[in-house]
C-alpha positions in Angstrom: 19.9 9.3 -4.1 16.5 10.2 -2.5 14.3 12.0 -4.9 12.8 15.3 -3.7 9.4 14.4 -5.1 9.2 10.9 -3.7 7.7 10.2 -0.2 7.3 7.1 1.9 3.6 5.9 1.9 1.8 3.1 3.6 -1.4 1.5 2.1 -3.6 -1.1 3.7 -4.4 -4.1 1.5 -7.3 -6.4 2.4 -6.5 -10.0 3.3 -10.1 -11.1 2.6 -12.6 -10.2 -0.1 -15.8 -8.4 0.8 -17.6 -11.8 1.0 -15.1 -13.1 3.5 -13.0 -15.3 1.2 -9.2 -15.1 1.7 -7.3 -13.8 -1.3 -5.0 -16.3 -2.9 -1.2 -15.6 -2.7 -1.1 -15.5 -6.5 -3.7 -12.7 -6.5 -1.6 -10.7 -4.1 1.5 -11.3 -6.2 -0.3 -9.8 -9.2 -0.8 -6.7 -7.2 2.8 -6.7 -6.0 4.1 -7.0 -9.5 2.0 -4.0 -10.8 2.9 -1.9 -7.8 6.6 -2.7 -8.3 6.3 -1.5 -11.9 4.7 1.8 -10.8 7.0 2.6 -7.9 10.1 0.5 -8.3 9.5 -1.6 -5.1 7.5 -2.2 -2.0 7.8 -3.5 1.6 5.1 -5.8 2.8 4.6 -5.8 6.6 2.9 -8.3 8.9 -0.8 -8.6 8.9 -2.7 -6.2 11.2 -6.2 -6.3 12.5 -8.4 -3.2 12.1 -12.0 -2.1 12.5 -14.0 1.0 11.6 -17.5 2.3 11.0 -18.4 3.0 7.4 -20.6 6.0 6.3 -23.7 3.7 6.6 -22.8 3.1 10.3 -21.8 -0.5 9.7 -18.9 -1.9 11.7 -16.2 -3.5 9.7 -13.5 -5.7 11.2 -10.9 -7.3 9.1 -7.2 -8.2 8.7 -5.2 -5.9 6.6 -1.7 -6.1 5.1 0.3 -2.8 5.5 2.5 -2.1 2.5 5.1 0.6 2.4 5.9 2.3 -0.9 8.5 4.9 -1.8 7.0 6.9 -4.7 5.6 10.3 -5.8 2.1 11.5 -4.9 1.0 10.9 -8.5 2.2 7.3 -8.3 0.4 6.6 -5.0 -2.7 7.9 -6.7 -2.3 5.3 -9.4 -1.6 2.7 -6.9 -4.7 3.5 -4.8 -6.9 3.4 -8.0 -5.4 0.1 -9.0 -5.9 -1.3 -5.5 -9.5 -0.2 -5.4 -10.2 -2.0 -8.6 -8.0 -5.1 -8.1 -9.4 -5.9 -4.7 -13.0 -4.7 -5.5 -13.1 -2.4 -2.5 -15.4 0.5 -1.5 -12.5 2.5 -0.3 -8.7 2.3 0.0 -6.8 3.8 3.0 -3.3 5.2 2.5 -1.2 7.7 4.5 2.1 9.4 4.4 4.7 7.8 6.6 7.5 10.3 6.0 8.5 13.1 3.7 12.1 13.0 4.9 13.9 10.0 3.5 17.6 9.1 3.7 19.2 6.6 1.4 22.8 5.4 1.8 24.2 3.6 -1.2 27.5 1.7 -1.1 30.4 3.9 -2.2 28.2 7.0 -2.3 27.4 9.9 0.0 24.3 9.9 2.3 21.4 11.6 0.6 
């Protein structure tokens, strides 16, 4: 059953560190495990390329990993804070994908 206080979020995870070194798969798996404990699960999408200008007017171009997470706003706050620390980032980007979620479980009614 879809919870009324849970929403579908997407957060962008860096593929490379600030010094350009690619994060090891095991490093990402530690993040995955922690996020799974907070939210109950996650969906990792294909890598995307992005670029933006920071407040100091410096252009950043990097590969990001979009990850979708079904959780409460409080939980996404915890996830963003953990992500900021785990990946040693200056900022973390997250946005709401949908506030209308339908879940159909076997032998149950559509929620």
